[in-house]
N, CA, C and O atoms as CSV, one atom per row, in Angstrom:
chain,resi,resn,atom,element,x,y,z
A,1,MET,N,N,11.492,29.636,-38.082
A,1,MET,CA,C,11.476,28.339,-38.563
A,1,MET,C,C,12.206,28.257,-39.984
A,1,MET,O,O,12.382,29.134,-40.829
A,2,GLY,N,N,12.573,26.901,-39.962
A,2,GLY,CA,C,13.639,26.977,-41.159
A,2,GLY,C,C,12.318,26.379,-42.655
A,2,GLY,O,O,11.115,26.119,-42.654
A,3,LYS,N,N,13.491,26.391,-43.811
A,3,LYS,CA,C,12.836,25.299,-44.669
A,3,LYS,C,C,12.672,24.069,-44.418
A,3,LYS,O,O,13.471,23.392,-43.771
A,4,ARG,N,N,11.407,23.585,-45.006
A,4,ARG,CA,C,11.205,21.998,-44.602
A,4,ARG,C,C,11.975,21.492,-45.913
A,4,ARG,O,O,12.252,22.238,-46.852
A,5,GLY,N,N,12.275,20.173,-45.857
A,5,GLY,CA,C,12.920,19.501,-46.809
A,5,GLY,C,C,14.327,19.595,-46.954
A,5,GLY,O,O,14.926,20.513,-46.393
A,6,ARG,N,N,14.813,18.914,-47.511
A,6,ARG,CA,C,16.308,18.751,-47.610
A,6,ARG,C,C,17.304,19.616,-48.334
A,6,ARG,O,O,16.717,20.015,-49.340
A,7,LYS,N,N,18.448,20.065,-48.312
A,7,LYS,CA,C,19.137,21.074,-48.971
A,7,LYS,C,C,19.493,20.370,-50.349
A,7,LYS,O,O,19.905,19.211,-50.302
A,8,PRO,N,N,19.372,20.935,-51.433
A,8,PRO,CA,C,20.144,19.827,-52.859
A,8,PRO,C,C,21.661,19.824,-52.614
A,8,PRO,O,O,22.407,20.700,-52.174
A,9,MET,N,N,21.864,18.694,-52.992
A,9,MET,CA,C,23.211,18.174,-52.701
A,9,MET,C,C,24.010,18.852,-53.973
A,9,MET,O,O,23.418,19.402,-54.902
A,10,LYS,N,N,25.264,18.746,-53.889
A,10,LYS,CA,C,26.034,19.401,-55.084
A,10,LYS,C,C,25.841,18.239,-56.176
A,10,LYS,O,O,25.615,18.595,-57.333
A,11,SER,N,N,25.900,17.166,-55.940
A,11,SER,CA,C,25.803,16.266,-57.202
A,11,SER,C,C,24.211,16.238,-57.877
A,11,SER,O,O,23.998,15.964,-59.058
A,12,ASP,N,N,23.088,16.598,-56.818
A,12,ASP,CA,C,21.980,17.000,-57.428
A,12,ASP,C,C,21.871,18.305,-58.556
A,12,ASP,O,O,21.045,18.365,-59.466
A,13,THR,N,N,22.718,19.125,-58.307
A,13,THR,CA,C,22.702,20.375,-58.900
A,13,THR,C,C,23.583,20.149,-60.338
A,13,THR,O,O,23.343,20.663,-61.431
A,14,ASN,N,N,24.487,19.377,-60.043
A,14,ASN,CA,C,25.219,18.928,-60.926
A,14,ASN,C,C,24.515,18.183,-62.184
A,14,ASN,O,O,24.836,18.366,-63.358
A,15,THR,N,N,23.460,17.277,-61.709
A,15,THR,CA,C,23.007,16.564,-62.215
A,15,THR,C,C,21.617,17.409,-63.027
A,15,THR,O,O,21.294,17.189,-64.195
A,16,ARG,N,N,21.046,18.221,-62.270
A,16,ARG,CA,C,20.083,19.102,-62.917
A,16,ARG,C,C,20.792,20.082,-64.092
A,16,ARG,O,O,20.171,20.348,-65.120
A,17,LEU,N,N,21.918,20.506,-63.886
A,17,LEU,CA,C,22.830,21.582,-64.886
A,17,LEU,C,C,22.863,20.413,-66.040
A,17,LEU,O,O,22.294,20.678,-67.099
A,18,GLU,N,N,23.400,19.333,-65.917
A,18,GLU,CA,C,23.464,18.254,-67.036
A,18,GLU,C,C,22.065,18.139,-67.868
A,18,GLU,O,O,22.050,18.126,-69.099
A,19,LYS,N,N,21.265,18.083,-67.319
A,19,LYS,CA,C,20.122,17.770,-67.798
A,19,LYS,C,C,19.309,18.886,-68.368
A,19,LYS,O,O,18.468,18.691,-69.245
A,20,SER,N,N,19.588,20.128,-67.828
A,20,SER,CA,C,19.193,21.437,-68.472
A,20,SER,C,C,20.132,21.661,-69.781
A,20,SER,O,O,19.728,22.011,-70.890
A,21,ARG,N,N,21.513,21.375,-69.398
A,21,ARG,CA,C,22.282,21.449,-71.012
A,21,ARG,C,C,21.569,20.510,-72.143
A,21,ARG,O,O,21.177,20.860,-73.256
A,22,GLU,N,N,21.516,19.277,-71.567
A,22,GLU,CA,C,20.921,18.352,-72.288
A,22,GLU,C,C,19.775,18.921,-73.375
A,22,GLU,O,O,19.825,19.074,-74.595
A,23,SER,N,N,18.632,19.188,-72.302
A,23,SER,CA,C,17.594,19.830,-72.990
A,23,SER,C,C,17.508,21.076,-73.961
A,23,SER,O,O,16.639,21.354,-74.787
A,24,ALA,N,N,18.815,21.826,-73.570
A,24,ALA,CA,C,18.688,22.975,-74.158
A,24,ALA,C,C,19.539,22.556,-75.728
A,24,ALA,O,O,19.416,23.191,-76.776
A,25,ARG,N,N,20.318,21.439,-75.537
A,25,ARG,CA,C,20.937,20.997,-76.724
A,25,ARG,C,C,19.976,20.294,-77.797
A,25,ARG,O,O,20.213,20.419,-78.998
A,26,GLN,N,N,19.009,19.637,-77.383
A,26,GLN,CA,C,17.830,18.959,-77.868
A,26,GLN,C,C,17.073,20.346,-78.538
A,26,GLN,O,O,16.996,20.523,-79.754
A,27,CYS,N,N,16.677,21.039,-77.790
A,27,CYS,CA,C,15.812,22.073,-78.268
A,27,CYS,C,C,16.536,22.912,-79.297
A,27,CYS,O,O,15.911,23.389,-80.245
A,28,ARG,N,N,17.933,23.123,-79.130
A,28,ARG,CA,C,18.538,23.698,-80.453
A,28,ARG,C,C,18.492,22.946,-81.566
A,28,ARG,O,O,18.242,23.419,-82.675
A,29,HIS,N,N,18.744,21.650,-81.328
A,29,HIS,CA,C,18.645,20.515,-82.633
A,29,HIS,C,C,17.486,20.699,-83.257
A,29,HIS,O,O,17.428,21.002,-84.449
A,30,ARG,N,N,16.250,20.496,-82.354
A,30,ARG,CA,C,15.065,20.537,-82.955
A,30,ARG,C,C,14.627,22.011,-83.599
A,30,ARG,O,O,13.846,22.070,-84.549
A,31,LYS,N,N,15.007,22.776,-83.200
A,31,LYS,CA,C,15.086,24.255,-83.966
A,31,LYS,C,C,15.851,24.294,-85.044
A,31,LYS,O,O,15.363,24.889,-86.005
A,32,LYS,N,N,17.073,23.764,-85.191
A,32,LYS,CA,C,17.797,23.692,-86.426
A,32,LYS,C,C,16.818,22.820,-87.504
A,32,LYS,O,O,16.511,23.172,-88.643
A,33,LEU,N,N,16.529,21.912,-86.989
A,33,LEU,CA,C,15.538,20.706,-87.935
A,33,LEU,C,C,14.598,21.585,-88.371
A,33,LEU,O,O,14.583,21.652,-89.600
A,34,ARG,N,N,13.573,22.491,-87.664
A,34,ARG,CA,C,12.547,23.075,-87.882
A,34,ARG,C,C,13.034,23.969,-88.932
A,34,ARG,O,O,12.379,23.951,-89.975
A,35,TYR,N,N,14.166,24.841,-88.867
A,35,TYR,CA,C,14.574,25.997,-89.614
A,35,TYR,C,C,14.959,25.418,-91.120
A,35,TYR,O,O,14.678,25.900,-92.217
A,36,GLU,N,N,15.730,24.166,-90.777
A,36,GLU,CA,C,15.845,23.520,-92.187
A,36,GLU,C,C,14.680,23.118,-92.865
A,36,GLU,O,O,14.542,23.492,-94.030
A,37,TYR,N,N,13.657,22.289,-92.232
A,37,TYR,CA,C,12.632,22.103,-92.739
A,37,TYR,C,C,11.839,23.286,-93.593
A,37,TYR,O,O,11.423,23.172,-94.746
A,38,LEU,N,N,11.749,24.322,-92.829
A,38,LEU,CA,C,11.054,25.496,-93.272
A,38,LEU,C,C,11.764,25.826,-94.656
A,38,LEU,O,O,11.157,25.881,-95.725
A,39,GLU,N,N,13.121,26.036,-94.499
A,39,GLU,CA,C,14.064,26.500,-95.555
A,39,GLU,C,C,13.706,25.749,-96.835
A,39,GLU,O,O,13.634,26.298,-97.934
A,40,GLU,N,N,13.501,24.535,-96.625
A,40,GLU,CA,C,13.491,23.588,-97.904
A,40,GLU,C,C,12.076,23.665,-98.250
A,40,GLU,O,O,11.923,23.603,-99.470
A,41,LEU,N,N,10.937,23.784,-97.562
A,41,LEU,CA,C,10.039,24.168,-98.036
A,41,LEU,C,C,9.467,25.631,-98.720
A,41,LEU,O,O,8.658,25.758,-99.639
A,42,VAL,N,N,10.108,26.580,-98.021
A,42,VAL,CA,C,10.491,27.770,-98.853
A,42,VAL,C,C,11.173,27.609,-100.224
A,42,VAL,O,O,10.795,28.174,-101.250
A,43,SER,N,N,12.200,26.790,-100.124
A,43,SER,CA,C,12.764,26.779,-101.560
A,43,SER,C,C,11.922,26.022,-102.494
A,43,SER,O,O,11.948,26.360,-103.678
A,44,ASP,N,N,11.139,24.990,-102.102
A,44,ASP,CA,C,10.441,24.021,-102.890
A,44,ASP,C,C,8.983,25.031,-103.290
A,44,ASP,O,O,8.409,24.707,-104.329
A,45,ARG,N,N,8.550,25.912,-102.701
A,45,ARG,CA,C,7.573,26.726,-103.096
A,45,ARG,C,C,7.819,27.766,-104.161
A,45,ARG,O,O,7.054,28.007,-105.095
A,46,GLU,N,N,9.248,28.497,-103.859
A,46,GLU,CA,C,10.030,29.167,-104.877
A,46,GLU,C,C,10.293,28.125,-106.104
A,46,GLU,O,O,10.281,28.701,-107.192
A,47,LYS,N,N,10.444,27.232,-106.148
A,47,LYS,CA,C,10.555,26.639,-107.314
A,47,LYS,C,C,9.344,26.268,-108.011
A,47,LYS,O,O,9.355,25.969,-109.205
A,48,ALA,N,N,8.281,26.279,-107.284
A,48,ALA,CA,C,6.947,25.773,-107.758
A,48,ALA,C,C,6.383,27.435,-108.671
A,48,ALA,O,O,5.874,27.648,-109.771
A,49,ILE,N,N,6.715,28.119,-107.780
A,49,ILE,CA,C,6.454,29.563,-108.444
A,49,ILE,C,C,7.025,29.851,-109.537
A,49,ILE,O,O,6.399,30.524,-110.356
A,50,VAL,N,N,8.194,29.466,-109.789
A,50,VAL,CA,C,9.004,29.877,-110.771
A,50,VAL,C,C,8.309,28.876,-112.269
A,50,VAL,O,O,8.206,29.305,-113.418
A,51,GLN,N,N,7.989,27.730,-111.857
A,51,GLN,CA,C,7.424,26.568,-112.797
A,51,GLN,C,C,5.844,27.013,-113.031
A,51,GLN,O,O,5.088,26.467,-113.835
A,52,LEU,N,N,5.555,27.956,-112.289
A,52,LEU,CA,C,4.047,28.230,-112.559
A,52,LEU,C,C,4.116,29.699,-113.305
A,52,LEU,O,O,3.156,29.990,-114.018
A,53,GLN,N,N,5.031,30.494,-113.198
A,53,GLN,CA,C,5.279,31.568,-114.019
A,53,GLN,C,C,5.366,31.119,-115.388
A,53,GLN,O,O,4.670,31.530,-116.316
A,54,GLN,N,N,6.476,30.047,-115.455
A,54,GLN,CA,C,6.481,29.748,-116.887
A,54,GLN,C,C,5.452,29.116,-117.481
A,54,GLN,O,O,5.306,29.202,-118.700
A,55,GLU,N,N,4.670,28.453,-116.761
A,55,GLU,CA,C,3.559,27.814,-117.503
A,55,GLU,C,C,2.586,28.819,-117.835
A,55,GLU,O,O,1.987,28.755,-118.909
A,56,LEU,N,N,2.326,29.953,-116.820
A,56,LEU,CA,C,1.387,30.942,-117.282
A,56,LEU,C,C,1.878,31.577,-118.650
A,56,LEU,O,O,1.095,31.829,-119.566
A,57,GLU,N,N,3.065,31.782,-118.702
A,57,GLU,CA,C,3.680,32.361,-119.922
A,57,GLU,C,C,3.368,31.838,-120.952
A,57,GLU,O,O,2.841,32.455,-121.878
A,58,ARG,N,N,3.680,30.418,-120.973
A,58,ARG,CA,C,3.573,29.530,-122.227
A,58,ARG,C,C,2.144,29.655,-122.271
A,58,ARG,O,O,1.837,29.735,-123.460
A,59,LEU,N,N,1.075,29.712,-121.508
A,59,LEU,CA,C,-0.515,29.635,-121.848
A,59,LEU,C,C,-0.812,31.179,-122.385
A,59,LEU,O,O,-1.742,31.342,-123.174
A,60,ARG,N,N,-0.192,32.054,-122.048
A,60,ARG,CA,C,-0.329,33.591,-122.316
A,60,ARG,C,C,-0.096,33.457,-123.889
A,60,ARG,O,O,-0.865,33.950,-124.714
A,61,SER,N,N,1.055,32.733,-124.211
A,61,SER,CA,C,1.559,32.621,-125.383
A,61,SER,C,C,0.792,31.886,-126.568
A,61,SER,O,O,0.731,32.251,-127.742
A,62,ILE,N,N,0.100,30.522,-125.855
A,62,ILE,CA,C,-0.773,30.102,-126.875
A,62,ILE,C,C,-2.121,30.872,-126.916
A,62,ILE,O,O,-2.807,30.657,-127.915
A,63,CYS,N,N,-2.614,31.744,-125.979
A,63,CYS,CA,C,-3.854,32.358,-125.832
A,63,CYS,C,C,-3.923,33.505,-127.194
A,63,CYS,O,O,-4.825,33.711,-128.006
A,64,LYS,N,N,-2.337,34.229,-127.012
A,64,LYS,CA,C,-2.267,35.338,-128.263
A,64,LYS,C,C,-2.420,34.464,-129.365
A,64,LYS,O,O,-3.169,34.853,-130.260
A,65,GLN,N,N,-1.760,33.150,-129.512
A,65,GLN,CA,C,-1.911,32.476,-131.082
A,65,GLN,C,C,-3.116,32.095,-131.339
A,65,GLN,O,O,-3.467,31.901,-132.502
A,66,ILE,N,N,-3.864,31.942,-130.400
A,66,ILE,CA,C,-5.354,31.619,-130.706
A,66,ILE,C,C,-5.962,32.828,-131.182
A,66,ILE,O,O,-6.415,32.858,-132.326
A,67,ASP,N,N,-6.025,33.902,-130.370
A,67,ASP,CA,C,-6.427,35.197,-130.620
A,67,ASP,C,C,-6.122,35.595,-132.062
A,67,ASP,O,O,-6.995,35.950,-132.855
A,68,GLN,N,N,-4.561,35.493,-132.402
A,68,GLN,CA,C,-4.449,35.780,-133.955
A,68,GLN,C,C,-4.898,34.799,-134.772
A,68,GLN,O,O,-5.294,35.125,-135.891
A,69,HIS,N,N,-4.915,33.815,-134.486
A,69,HIS,CA,C,-5.698,32.981,-135.300
A,69,HIS,C,C,-7.024,33.117,-135.477
A,69,HIS,O,O,-7.463,32.806,-136.585
A,70,GLU,N,N,-7.743,33.492,-134.683
A,70,GLU,CA,C,-9.274,33.672,-134.481
A,70,GLU,C,C,-9.437,35.191,-135.375
A,70,GLU,O,O,-10.307,35.337,-136.234
A,71,GLU,N,N,-8.628,36.065,-135.073
A,71,GLU,CA,C,-8.287,37.412,-136.070
A,71,GLU,C,C,-8.431,36.797,-137.407
A,71,GLU,O,O,-9.428,36.945,-138.113
A,72,LEU,N,N,-7.415,36.118,-137.714
A,72,LEU,CA,C,-7.414,35.431,-139.048
A,72,LEU,C,C,-8.319,34.779,-139.798
A,72,LEU,O,O,-8.423,34.710,-141.022
A,73,VAL,N,N,-9.090,34.212,-138.762
A,73,VAL,CA,C,-10.086,33.192,-139.579
A,73,VAL,C,C,-11.365,34.361,-139.777
A,73,VAL,O,O,-12.028,34.427,-140.812
A,74,SER,N,N,-11.564,35.226,-138.628
A,74,SER,CA,C,-12.379,36.367,-138.731
A,74,SER,C,C,-12.610,37.109,-139.878
A,74,SER,O,O,-13.645,37.412,-140.472
A,75,ASP,N,N,-10.914,37.442,-140.153
A,75,ASP,CA,C,-10.868,38.198,-141.581
A,75,ASP,C,C,-11.263,37.379,-142.594
A,75,ASP,O,O,-12.022,37.703,-143.507
A,76,ARG,N,N,-10.721,36.256,-142.424
A,76,ARG,CA,C,-11.188,35.324,-143.759
A,76,ARG,C,C,-12.642,34.985,-143.714
A,76,ARG,O,O,-13.148,34.813,-144.823
A,77,GLU,N,N,-13.311,34.870,-142.831
A,77,GLU,CA,C,-14.883,34.773,-142.940
A,77,GLU,C,C,-15.358,35.813,-143.403
A,77,GLU,O,O,-16.254,35.687,-144.238
A,78,LYS,N,N,-14.956,37.041,-143.052
A,78,LYS,CA,C,-15.811,38.451,-143.760
A,78,LYS,C,C,-15.190,38.251,-145.350
A,78,LYS,O,O,-15.960,38.356,-146.304
A,79,ALA,N,N,-13.979,38.004,-145.519
A,79,ALA,CA,C,-13.811,37.978,-147.011
A,79,ALA,C,C,-14.531,37.143,-147.694
A,79,ALA,O,O,-14.980,37.445,-148.799
A,80,ILE,N,N,-14.709,36.124,-147.194
A,80,ILE,CA,C,-15.527,34.917,-147.968
A,80,ILE,C,C,-16.903,35.605,-147.997
A,80,ILE,O,O,-17.518,35.672,-149.062
A,81,VAL,N,N,-17.485,36.201,-146.675
A,81,VAL,CA,C,-18.812,36.643,-146.968
A,81,VAL,C,C,-19.134,37.750,-147.966
A,81,VAL,O,O,-20.187,37.732,-148.605
A,82,GLN,N,N,-18.112,38.832,-148.113
A,82,GLN,CA,C,-17.947,39.663,-149.019
A,82,GLN,C,C,-17.645,39.001,-150.446
A,82,GLN,O,O,-18.142,39.597,-151.402
A,83,LEU,N,N,-17.119,38.190,-150.639
A,83,LEU,CA,C,-16.838,37.226,-152.102
A,83,LEU,C,C,-18.153,36.942,-152.233
A,83,LEU,O,O,-18.665,37.466,-153.222
A,84,GLN,N,N,-19.002,36.162,-151.434
A,84,GLN,CA,C,-20.278,35.607,-151.621
A,84,GLN,C,C,-21.057,36.573,-152.130
A,84,GLN,O,O,-21.555,36.438,-153.248
A,85,GLN,N,N,-21.270,37.720,-151.342
A,85,GLN,CA,C,-22.122,38.973,-151.728
A,85,GLN,C,C,-21.929,39.372,-153.258
A,85,GLN,O,O,-22.816,39.508,-154.100
A,86,GLU,N,N,-20.507,39.531,-153.416
A,86,GLU,CA,C,-20.088,40.043,-154.769
A,86,GLU,C,C,-20.611,38.894,-155.868
A,86,GLU,O,O,-21.109,39.168,-156.960
A,87,LEU,N,N,-20.412,37.685,-155.396
A,87,LEU,CA,C,-20.923,36.524,-156.675
A,87,LEU,C,C,-22.249,36.455,-156.414
A,87,LEU,O,O,-22.721,35.621,-157.186
A,88,GLU,N,N,-23.016,36.871,-155.776
A,88,GLU,CA,C,-24.804,36.903,-155.896
A,88,GLU,C,C,-24.613,38.277,-156.910
A,88,GLU,O,O,-24.874,38.223,-158.112
A,89,ARG,N,N,-24.276,39.113,-156.448
A,89,ARG,CA,C,-24.543,40.369,-157.463
A,89,ARG,C,C,-24.299,40.074,-158.598
A,89,ARG,O,O,-25.205,40.331,-159.391
A,90,LEU,N,N,-23.215,39.527,-159.086
A,90,LEU,CA,C,-22.645,39.259,-160.399
A,90,LEU,C,C,-23.676,38.286,-161.157
A,90,LEU,O,O,-24.086,38.457,-162.305
A,91,ARG,N,N,-24.047,37.130,-160.208
A,91,ARG,CA,C,-24.955,36.649,-160.848
A,91,ARG,C,C,-26.360,37.157,-161.151
A,91,ARG,O,O,-26.955,36.839,-162.181
A,92,SER,N,N,-26.906,38.021,-160.142
A,92,SER,CA,C,-28.022,38.996,-160.563
A,92,SER,C,C,-27.691,39.663,-161.912
A,92,SER,O,O,-28.459,39.644,-162.874
A,93,ILE,N,N,-26.747,40.125,-161.901
A,93,ILE,CA,C,-26.348,41.072,-163.138
A,93,ILE,C,C,-26.410,40.137,-164.591
A,93,ILE,O,O,-26.766,40.429,-165.733
A,94,CYS,N,N,-25.949,39.021,-164.046
A,94,CYS,CA,C,-25.839,38.083,-165.634
A,94,CYS,C,C,-27.159,37.458,-165.929
A,94,CYS,O,O,-27.407,37.051,-167.064
A,95,LYS,N,N,-28.171,37.347,-164.778
A,95,LYS,CA,C,-29.429,36.855,-165.004
A,95,LYS,C,C,-30.369,37.885,-165.719
A,95,LYS,O,O,-31.310,37.661,-166.479
A,96,GLN,N,N,-29.795,39.227,-165.213
A,96,GLN,CA,C,-30.671,40.147,-166.130
A,96,GLN,C,C,-30.099,40.267,-167.169
A,96,GLN,O,O,-30.930,40.041,-168.048
A,97,ILE,N,N,-28.876,40.560,-167.724
A,97,ILE,CA,C,-28.402,40.388,-169.030
A,97,ILE,C,C,-28.858,39.438,-169.843
A,97,ILE,O,O,-29.251,39.788,-170.956
A,98,ASP,N,N,-28.910,37.907,-169.431
A,98,ASP,CA,C,-29.443,37.033,-170.035
A,98,ASP,C,C,-30.846,37.257,-170.111
A,98,ASP,O,O,-31.167,37.141,-171.294
A,99,GLN,N,N,-31.603,37.461,-169.566
A,99,GLN,CA,C,-33.018,37.769,-169.780
A,99,GLN,C,C,-33.265,39.174,-170.827
A,99,GLN,O,O,-34.106,39.183,-171.726
A,100,HIS,N,N,-32.524,40.113,-170.563
A,100,HIS,CA,C,-32.424,41.207,-171.398
A,100,HIS,C,C,-32.193,40.736,-172.962
A,100,HIS,O,O,-32.770,41.128,-173.976
A,101,GLY,N,N,-30.988,39.610,-172.776
A,101,GLY,CA,C,-30.576,39.127,-174.054
A,101,GLY,C,C,-31.565,38.325,-174.727
A,101,GLY,O,O,-31.953,38.493,-175.883
A,102,MET,N,N,-31.911,37.518,-173.987
A,102,MET,CA,C,-32.967,36.333,-174.465
A,102,MET,C,C,-34.376,37.629,-175.142
A,102,MET,O,O,-34.939,37.477,-176.226
A,103,THR,N,N,-34.576,38.466,-174.448
A,103,THR,CA,C,-35.834,39.414,-174.719
A,103,THR,C,C,-35.115,39.968,-176.489
A,103,THR,O,O,-35.666,39.850,-177.583
A,104,ASN,N,N,-34.233,40.350,-176.278
A,104,ASN,CA,C,-33.725,41.002,-177.636
A,104,ASN,C,C,-33.708,39.757,-178.739
A,104,ASN,O,O,-34.492,39.720,-179.688
A,105,GLU,N,N,-32.825,38.869,-178.508
A,105,GLU,CA,C,-32.833,37.322,-179.206
A,105,GLU,C,C,-34.391,37.056,-179.821
A,105,GLU,O,O,-34.658,36.716,-180.974
A,106,ILE,N,N,-35.343,37.311,-178.710
A,106,ILE,CA,C,-37.028,36.910,-179.760
A,106,ILE,C,C,-37.121,37.928,-180.238
A,106,ILE,O,O,-37.416,37.833,-181.429
A,107,HIS,N,N,-36.973,39.270,-179.767
A,107,HIS,CA,C,-37.577,40.302,-180.671
A,107,HIS,C,C,-36.876,40.007,-181.999
A,107,HIS,O,O,-37.628,39.659,-182.910
A,108,GLN,N,N,-35.559,40.085,-182.273
A,108,GLN,CA,C,-34.742,40.106,-183.506
A,108,GLN,C,C,-35.292,39.054,-184.296
A,108,GLN,O,O,-35.408,39.289,-185.499
A,109,GLU,N,N,-35.718,37.750,-183.793
A,109,GLU,CA,C,-36.224,36.481,-184.441
A,109,GLU,C,C,-37.636,36.761,-184.914
A,109,GLU,O,O,-38.039,36.204,-185.935
A,110,LEU,N,N,-38.402,37.580,-184.241
A,110,LEU,CA,C,-39.671,37.798,-184.422
A,110,LEU,C,C,-39.547,38.909,-185.766
A,110,LEU,O,O,-40.345,38.809,-186.698
A,111,ILE,N,N,-38.404,40.029,-185.762
A,111,ILE,CA,C,-38.558,40.631,-186.749
A,111,ILE,C,C,-38.149,40.033,-188.097
A,111,ILE,O,O,-38.621,40.512,-189.128
A,112,GLN,N,N,-37.151,38.838,-188.140
A,112,GLN,CA,C,-36.499,38.364,-189.055
A,112,GLN,C,C,-38.041,37.195,-189.634
A,112,GLN,O,O,-38.047,36.665,-190.745
A,113,TRP,N,N,-38.665,37.098,-189.074
A,113,TRP,CA,C,-39.982,36.008,-189.286
A,113,TRP,C,C,-40.746,36.903,-189.997
A,113,TRP,O,O,-41.259,36.498,-191.041
A,114,LYS,N,N,-40.976,38.360,-189.544
A,114,LYS,CA,C,-41.926,39.105,-190.315
A,114,LYS,C,C,-41.503,39.505,-191.493
A,114,LYS,O,O,-42.313,39.730,-192.392
A,115,ASN,N,N,-40.116,39.661,-191.674
A,115,ASN,CA,C,-39.544,40.052,-192.956
A,115,ASN,C,C,-38.989,38.826,-193.789
A,115,ASN,O,O,-38.470,39.043,-194.884
A,116,ASP,N,N,-39.070,37.800,-193.388
A,116,ASP,CA,C,-39.130,36.560,-193.994
A,116,ASP,C,C,-39.956,36.131,-195.149
A,116,ASP,O,O,-40.991,35.572,-194.786
A,117,PRO,N,N,-39.800,36.229,-196.460
A,117,PRO,CA,C,-41.055,36.115,-197.542
A,117,PRO,C,C,-41.379,34.487,-197.173
A,117,PRO,O,O,-42.602,34.353,-197.170
A,118,ASP,N,N,-40.921,33.626,-196.963
A,118,ASP,CA,C,-41.282,32.290,-196.807
A,118,ASP,C,C,-42.491,32.191,-195.624
A,118,ASP,O,O,-43.580,31.616,-195.639
A,119,ILE,N,N,-41.963,32.826,-194.820
A,119,ILE,CA,C,-42.997,32.650,-193.431
A,119,ILE,C,C,-44.273,33.698,-193.649
A,119,ILE,O,O,-45.368,33.399,-193.172
A,120,THR,N,N,-44.094,34.900,-194.368
A,120,THR,CA,C,-45.243,35.816,-194.598
A,120,THR,C,C,-46.236,35.029,-195.883
A,120,THR,O,O,-47.437,35.289,-195.957
A,121,ASN,N,N,-45.588,34.088,-196.819
A,121,ASN,CA,C,-46.369,33.890,-197.701
A,121,ASN,C,C,-47.149,32.359,-196.894
A,121,ASN,O,O,-48.052,31.907,-197.598
A,122,LEU,N,N,-46.944,31.684,-195.771
A,122,LEU,CA,C,-47.562,30.801,-195.184
A,122,LEU,C,C,-48.769,31.367,-194.497
A,122,LEU,O,O,-49.816,30.727,-194.391
A,123,ASN,N,N,-48.599,32.590,-194.029
A,123,ASN,CA,C,-49.881,33.213,-193.280
A,123,ASN,C,C,-51.069,33.498,-194.313
A,123,ASN,O,O,-52.265,33.626,-194.050
A,124,HIS,N,N,-50.469,33.560,-195.483
A,124,HIS,CA,C,-51.704,34.335,-196.577
A,124,HIS,C,C,-52.499,33.472,-197.164
A,124,HIS,O,O,-53.379,33.866,-197.930
């Protein structure tokens, strides 16, 4: 037995070939558009990466400046604390000198009073 149906005609074959060619052209065009889109996407991402790297470097620089400033502030704070401690020590020394000096002054005054004939005569 033979095949059922009719044999394709030559014009049907030509029509199918044309449709196949057209389909292949459209496929290649879509593929080209897809690659162009992907290339543009990659290019945009690469630009974004460069911008982010620059921003990262800028922020690192700012952080480094802040760290240096904090070290400077810390050093200054340490110096202020040391100066305050030294000031307290000097105040303590001055207070001791004043107390000792006042005691000596009082002692000297008492000696003068004892030796002063006018004051000695008042007591008798």
